[in-house]
N, C-alpha and C positions, 0 to 999 in steps of 0.2 A: 690783271685781266688777261685772259689767253689770246693769242694773236689768231687770225681766222686759219692759217695752217697748221696751226696746234690742233684746233678744233677739228679740221678736215682730217688730220691723221687719228684722231680719237674716235671720229665718225667711221672713219675704214676699219680700224681694229675692232670695233664692235660690231660693226656689219660682217665682218669675216667670224667672229666670235659665235658661240652658243649663247651668250648672255642675251636676254630679252630685256632688261632694263638697267641704266647704268644712271649714277648720280655723282658730279665732282664738284665740291666746295674747293675755294681756294680765294683768300684775299677778299673775303665779303662776297664773291661772287660764285653763282652756282648754276650748273648746265645738268639738266636731266635729258636722258634721252631714252627712247622707249622703240623697240621695233614693232612694226605693224604686222600682224598676222592674220592671215585671211583663210576662212574654211571655202574652199571651192567644192561645190557638190555636182557631180556630172550623175545626169538622168539617162538610162538608156532603155527606151520601151522598145518591145518587139511585138508586133500584131499580126498574127496568120490569117490572111484574107480567106474567106469562105464565101460559098454561094449564100444567097439572101435565105434561103429555107433551112440551111444548118447555122447553128450557134456560131457565134466568134470566138475561137480560141485566143485567150489572152496570157502572155508568159507573165510571171511576175517581174516587176519592175526591178533592175539590178541597179544600186546606187553604190557610186566610188567616192569616198570623200580623200580629196588631195590636201593636203595642206601646204601652204606656199607662204614665205616669209620673205619680205623685201625684194620680190621679183617681178618682173613686170613682163607682160605679154605684147609682143612687139611683131606687127605682120613683117612677112619678108618685104622689103623694098622690092619696087618693080624696074628700077634703074640700077646700074652700076655706081654705087656709091663708096668705092675703095679708093678713089681719087679725091673725095671730099672729106673736110674737116668736120670733126663733130664737136658743138659747144654743147658741154655737160655739164648738169647742175652740180654745184659743188656742195651742197646740202640738200635735206628734206624741207620742204617748204611750199608755198603757194606760187605759183608763175603769174606774174603781171606782165603785159607786153607795154605796158605805159605808166608814166609816173603818177597817174590820176586817171579816173573814169573819163574827165572831160579832155584830157590831154591827147594827143596823138601816139599810135604805137612809136617804140622806138626804132624798128625797122620791119620791113616788109619784104615779100619774096623779090629779088631784084635789087635791094638795098647794097650799096657800096659800105664796107666796113673795114676800119683799120685796128691794130691791135688794142688801142684805148678806148673804143667806141663801145659805149654801153648799149647791150641789146634788149636787155629786160631786168625786172628785179624778180627775185626769190624773197618772199617774206618767210621769215622763220622766227617763231617765240617773238612777235611783235618788232622784230627788227628788219628792215628792207634792206636787202643786200644788193647792190647793182652789180651785174654780171657782165663783165666786157669781152669782146668778141676773141682777144688774144691771137687772133689772125687776120692778116691781110686779105681781101677777097671781096665775093659778092654771096649773099643769103640766097640759096638755091631751095629751102623747104624750111617751114616753120613745124616742128612736130609735136606741139603741145598746145593748147588753147588757153586764152586768157582764163584765170581762175582755177585752173587744173593744178592739183595737188602732184608735186613731182618727187621723184625720189634721188639719193644721193648717187650719182653717176649717169642718171638717167640724159641720155641726149636729147637737146632743146632745139637746137638749129644744125643745119647741113650748109657749110660754106664751101665754095668752089675757091680755093686759094690761088692767088695772083703769083 
């Protein structure tokens, strides 16, 4: 079985390549990775206003299709985050803030964390992977919502290091 670091390296290599699908079999284990591609359609409509007595002239709709592959759209942060540590997702999967729906969240804004504090779970291929803070400090912002799909390398938390 591959170690998690080896899987991360494979994910990184596939992410940076033009390969859309990858399958790896070794000693009875099988890993399949597929890149998600999204078609984003931008529609621009221009309407020329005219007095009520005259007909309204409508220009044709201009459509532009942009292909995005494994990219995220992130709004610019409002505060300076250069001194904050980002806890990032080590894999593609589903973000969970607690170990079960009945349990409380691992961390909240203002929670103190250490290097080995579990901050969330990322579920990938029916495996629940506990993500540790890897830094000592205070959670300043939670960047994703419970149940949200996350990408490899996507920031999950902002931590003010101590």
